[in-house]
C-alpha positions as MATLAB code, in Angstrom:
seq = 'MNYPPLFMRLGIGGQRRRLSLWLPLFLLWPVAAALAIVLTPVVLLAALILWSLSWGKTVLLSGPWLLGCLCALRGLEVNLNRGNRLLLISFR';
ca = [
      -1.372  -16.671   -2.411;
      -2.565  -13.395   -0.945;
      -3.701  -10.714   -3.400;
      -3.436   -6.963   -2.888;
      -6.594   -5.115   -1.847;
      -8.910   -3.950   -4.624;
     -10.936   -1.331   -2.748;
     -10.423    1.027    0.153;
     -13.420    2.313    2.067;
     -12.967    5.577    3.895;
     -15.728    6.674    6.240;
     -15.709    9.969    8.087;
     -18.635   11.080   10.152;
     -20.047   13.096   12.937;
     -23.470   13.677   14.423;
     -24.838   15.614   11.480;
     -22.909   14.465    8.420;
     -21.366   11.226    7.270;
     -19.109   10.742    4.306;
     -18.340    7.308    2.900;
     -15.946    6.928   -0.025;
     -15.060    3.768   -1.925;
     -11.683    4.197   -3.595;
     -10.851    1.696   -6.371;
      -7.271    0.639   -5.678;
      -7.255   -1.756   -8.640;
      -6.849    1.278  -10.895;
      -3.520    2.063   -9.200;
      -1.975   -1.396   -9.629;
      -1.206   -1.052  -13.392;
       0.437    2.320  -12.718;
       2.480    0.800   -9.887;
       3.523   -2.117  -12.123;
       4.648    0.249  -14.892;
       6.589    2.319  -12.362;
       8.261   -0.830  -11.024;
       9.331   -1.835  -14.540;
      10.766    1.620  -15.222;
      12.657    1.704  -11.901;
      14.125   -1.807  -12.216;
      17.422   -0.644  -13.825;
      17.861    2.003  -11.131;
      17.326   -0.564   -8.366;
      19.784   -2.990   -9.964;
      22.405   -0.262  -10.318;
      21.892    0.814   -6.690;
      22.215   -2.817   -5.567;
      25.485   -3.215   -7.467;
      26.895   -0.019   -5.983;
      25.766   -0.843   -2.441;
      26.705   -4.543   -2.523;
      30.143   -3.826   -1.064;
      28.492   -2.044    1.888;
      26.207   -5.054    2.575;
      23.122   -3.065    1.545;
      22.767   -4.629   -1.910;
      20.614   -7.550   -0.770;
      18.342   -5.200    1.179;
      17.862   -3.007   -1.893;
      17.049   -6.038   -4.059;
      14.539   -7.434   -1.552;
      12.781   -4.143   -0.853;
      10.352   -4.692   -3.753;
       9.096   -8.118   -2.621;
       8.919   -6.901    0.989;
       6.836   -3.896   -0.046;
       4.502   -6.074   -2.121;
       4.099   -8.458    0.821;
       3.145   -5.561    3.096;
       0.621   -4.269    0.567;
      -0.932   -7.724    0.174;
      -1.202   -8.048    3.946;
      -3.444   -4.953    4.024;
      -6.352   -6.934    2.563;
      -8.967   -7.386    5.279;
      -7.564   -4.651    7.538;
     -10.193   -2.472    9.202;
      -9.458    0.524   11.375;
     -12.465    1.926   13.234;
     -11.885    4.951   15.460;
     -14.677    6.434   17.566;
     -14.214    9.499   19.701;
     -17.386   10.889   21.165;
     -19.599   11.689   18.231;
     -16.846   11.494   15.590;
     -16.100    8.397   13.506;
     -13.237    7.388   11.230;
     -13.312    4.100    9.335;
     -10.616    2.780    6.990;
     -11.211   -0.618    5.428;
      -9.237   -2.507    2.764;
     -11.074   -5.153    0.724;
];
């Protein structure tokens, strides 16, 4: 099983100054879980209404698809260099 990322490292730099931030994503996961629990009745109602238009299954599966995309971010590193400027985004 793949787990969602716990930290995001954001590095911005130039010739003179560099800024490196570690953002704790694990603090956001309880808030996201509470929001998902609160929005569950709304999603179920939307799925029931949209089932006749063949969008109900898509609405019901949007949560697991979103979680799968978030879990796939773990290990992603984006490193952009342009001249003397640097941008680094890393999920761990």
